[in-house]
C-alpha positions in Angstrom: 6.2 -4.3 -4.6 4.1 -6.3 -1.9 3.3 -9.8 -1.8 -0.2 -10.4 -0.2 -1.7 -13.8 0.8 -5.5 -14.0 1.3 -5.7 -16.8 3.7 -7.9 -18.6 6.4 -7.7 -22.1 7.5 -11.5 -22.4 7.3 -13.0 -22.5 3.9 -16.3 -20.8 3.0 -15.2 -17.3 4.2 -15.3 -15.6 0.9 -11.6 -15.9 0.6 -11.4 -16.3 -3.2 -14.0 -13.5 -3.5 -11.9 -11.2 -1.4 -8.8 -11.9 -3.5 -10.7 -11.1 -6.7 -12.1 -8.0 -5.3 -8.9 -6.8 -3.7 -7.0 -7.4 -7.2 -9.7 -5.5 -9.2 -9.6 -2.6 -6.6 -5.8 -2.2 -6.7 -5.8 -2.5 -10.5 -8.6 0.1 -10.7 -6.2 2.4 -8.6 -3.5 2.2 -11.2 -1.6 -0.6 -9.6 0.1 -3.2 -11.6 -1.3 -6.5 -10.1 -0.4 -10.1 -10.6 -2.5 -13.0 -9.1 -1.2 -16.4 -8.2 -3.9 -19.1 -7.5 -2.3 -21.5 -4.9 -5.7 -23.1 -4.0 -6.1 -26.5 -5.9 -9.8 -25.7 -6.4 -8.4 -22.9 -8.9 -11.6 -20.8 -8.3 -9.8 -17.4 -8.9 -8.5 -18.9 -12.1 -12.0 -19.5 -13.2 -13.1 -16.1 -12.3 -10.3 -14.4 -14.0 -10.5 -16.6 -17.2 -14.2 -15.7 -17.5 -14.7 -18.8 -19.7 -11.7 -18.1 -22.0 -8.8 -20.6 -22.5 -5.5 -19.9 -20.7 -2.2 -19.6 -22.5 1.2 -20.5 -21.2 2.1 -22.9 -18.5 -0.2 -23.6 -15.8 1.1 -23.1 -12.4 1.4 -26.8 -11.3 3.4 -27.3 -14.4 5.8 -24.4 -13.4 6.1 -25.7 -9.9 6.9 -29.4 -11.0 9.3 -28.3 -13.6 11.4 -26.5 -11.0 11.6 -23.3 -13.1 10.4 -19.9 -12.6 7.4 -18.1 -14.0 8.1 -16.6 -17.6 6.4 -13.5 -19.2 4.8 -15.9 -21.6 3.0 -17.7 -18.7 1.1 -14.5 -17.8 -2.6 -14.3 -18.7 -4.4 -10.9 -18.5 -8.2 -10.2 -17.7 -9.4 -6.9 -18.9 -12.4 -5.4 -17.0 -14.5 -2.4 -18.0 -12.7 1.0 -18.5 -9.4 -0.8 -19.4 -8.8 -2.1 -15.7 -6.4 -5.1 -16.1 -5.2 -7.8 -13.8 -2.5 -10.3 -14.7 -2.5 -13.8 -13.5 -1.0 -17.2 -13.8 -3.7 -19.8 -14.5 -3.8 -22.9 -12.2 -6.0 -26.1 -12.1 -6.8 -28.9 -9.8 -3.4 -30.7 -10.6 -2.1 -28.3 -8.0 -3.5 -30.5 -5.4 -1.2 -33.3 -6.5 2.0 -31.3 -7.0 4.1 -32.3 -3.8 5.3 -35.6 -5.5 6.0 -34.0 -8.9 8.2 -31.1 -7.5 11.7 -31.1 -9.1 13.8 -28.3 -7.4 17.1 -27.3 -6.1 15.3 -25.6 -3.1 13.4 -27.1 -0.3 9.8 -27.7 -1.2 8.5 -25.3 1.4 10.1 -22.5 -0.7 9.0 -23.5 -4.2 6.4 -20.9 -4.5 8.8 -18.0 -3.4 11.5 -19.3 -5.7 9.3 -19.7 -8.9 7.5 -16.4 -8.4 10.6 -14.2 -7.4 11.7 -13.0 -10.9 8.2 -12.0 -12.4 7.3 -10.4 -9.2 9.7 -7.5 -9.6 7.5 -6.2 -12.5 4.5 -5.7 -10.4 3.3 -3.3 -7.6 1.2 -6.1 -5.9 1.3 -10.0 -5.9 -1.8 -11.6 -4.5 -1.9 -15.1 -3.6 -5.2 -16.8 -3.2 -4.1 -19.4 -0.7 -5.4 -22.9 0.0 -7.1 -23.4 3.4 -4.4 -25.8 4.3 -1.4 -26.3 6.5 0.2 -28.7 4.0 2.9 -27.8 1.5 1.1 -25.3 -0.7 -0.2 -23.4 2.4 3.2 -23.2 4.0 5.0 -22.4 0.9 2.6 -19.4 0.1 3.3 -18.1 3.6 7.0 -18.3 3.2 6.6 -16.3 -0.1 4.8 -13.1 1.2 5.2 -10.1 3.5 1.5 -9.5 4.2 -1.5 -11.6 5.1 -5.2 -10.7 5.0 -7.5 -12.9 6.7 -11.1 -12.9 5.5 -13.5 -14.4 8.2 -17.1 -14.8 9.1 -18.3 -14.6 12.4 -18.9 -18.0 13.5 -16.9 -20.3 15.8 -15.4 -22.5 13.1 -14.3 -19.5 10.9 -12.8 -17.7 13.8 -11.1 -20.8 14.9 -9.6 -20.9 11.5 -8.6 -17.3 11.8 -6.8 -17.9 15.1 -5.0 -21.0 13.7 -3.8 -18.9 10.9 -2.6 -16.0 13.2 -0.6 -18.6 15.2 1.0 -20.0 12.1 1.9 -16.5 10.9 3.7 -15.8 14.4 5.2 -19.1 14.3 6.8 -18.4 10.9 7.7 -14.9 11.6 9.5 -16.0 15.0 11.7 -18.4 13.1 14.5 -16.4 11.2 15.2 -19.4 9.1 11.5 -19.4 7.7 10.2 -15.8 6.8 10.8 -13.1 9.6 9.4 -10.5 7.1 5.8 -12.0 7.2 3.1 -9.8 9.1 -0.6 -10.0 9.8 -2.0 -6.9 8.3 -5.7 -7.2 8.5 -8.7 -9.3 9.4 -11.7 -8.7 7.4 -15.1 -9.8 8.3 -17.2 -11.0 5.2 -20.6 -12.3 4.7 -21.8 -10.4 7.6 -25.4 -10.7 8.8 -26.3 -8.7 12.1 -27.6 -11.1 14.7 -26.8 -11.4 18.4 -24.2 -14.0 17.9 -22.4 -12.1 15.2 -22.5 -8.9 17.1 -20.9 -10.8 20.3 -18.3 -12.5 18.1 -17.3 -9.1 16.4 -16.8 -7.5 19.7 -14.7 -10.4 21.0 -12.7 -10.2 17.8 -12.0 -6.4 18.2 -11.0 -6.8 21.9 -8.6 -9.7 20.9 -7.0 -8.1 17.7 -7.8 -4.4 18.0 -5.1 -3.3 15.6 -5.9 -5.6 12.8 -9.7 -5.9 12.4 -10.9 -3.7 9.5 -13.5 -1.3 10.7 -15.8 -2.0 7.8 -17.6 -5.5 7.6 -18.7 -6.8 4.2 -22.3 -7.5 4.4 -23.8 -10.7 2.9 -25.5 -10.0 -0.4 -27.0 -12.2 -3.2 -25.4 -9.8 -5.7 -21.9 -11.2 -4.9 -22.9 -14.6 -6.1 -24.5 -13.1 -9.2 -21.4 -11.3 -9.8 -19.4 -14.3 -9.6 -21.6 -16.2 -12.0 -20.9 -13.4 -14.4 -17.1 -13.7 -13.7 -17.1 -10.2 -12.4 -16.1 -8.5 -9.1 -19.2 -7.1 -7.4 -17.5 -3.7 -7.4 -17.8 -3.8 -11.2 -21.1 -5.9 -11.4 -23.2 -3.7 -9.1 -21.1 -0.8 -7.7 -24.1 0.6 -5.7 -24.6 -2.8 -3.8 -23.9 -2.9 -0.1 -21.2 -5.7 -0.3 -19.5 -3.6 -3.3 -19.5 -0.5 -1.1 -18.3 -2.4 2.0 -15.3 -4.0 0.0 -14.4 -0.5 -1.2 -14.5 1.0 2.3 -12.9 -2.1 3.8 -9.9 -1.8 1.4 -9.7 1.9 2.2 -9.3 0.9 5.9 -6.7 -1.8 5.1 -4.6 -0.1 2.6 -2.7 2.0 5.0 -1.8 -1.0 6.9 -0.3 -2.6 3.8 1.5 0.6 2.8 3.1 1.6 6.2 
């Protein structure tokens, strides 16, 4: 079982879309997948609910109660051809959680503690992480072994990527925190070929040669159309460039996760 955070300290880099696409791709390859939404915007919850009403306790209620996730809290999204992804629904109350936490463990470990029991039933746990260095972000990083960083090739997104990598290294370097955490991939998203993005891409490859996925996910209007239909673009339009890029990128990344 592997726990993966999809994270960047800069928003607008297709973080939630990447988590959604990865969960679907893993499930399509017969992996049992559970998604946790640790971003107060709760966008991946909306995508997975697809307009339906969740059952069980919402993630903010689980965290504030100091209890662990139970089987009855798990929701399931069924895609075409019987592909299923389990998830714990969240909502915007997550942004006000810090003052409500009741737990016997430090607040920084509340996500690891609350998800540890249920995680044993899955092959992959995916956390769609808030772009924040506050309690939810830190708690997510203390709960995972792997981090995939989606990024666009602009200065602010790359600054957020570097800050996230520095945080990973800080946490890994302190055995009291999470020495098991690793950066496993940087994935370029929303890619458009311009002189600026080409130069930024070369710089990123030079700086992080072992972690940059070879395939860049191209920008495509079909991604937004797929989201509007609550579908991953891989299902919505598998022949679209972005769909094919996500598949190839995950094929690039997967050996890194499995090693």
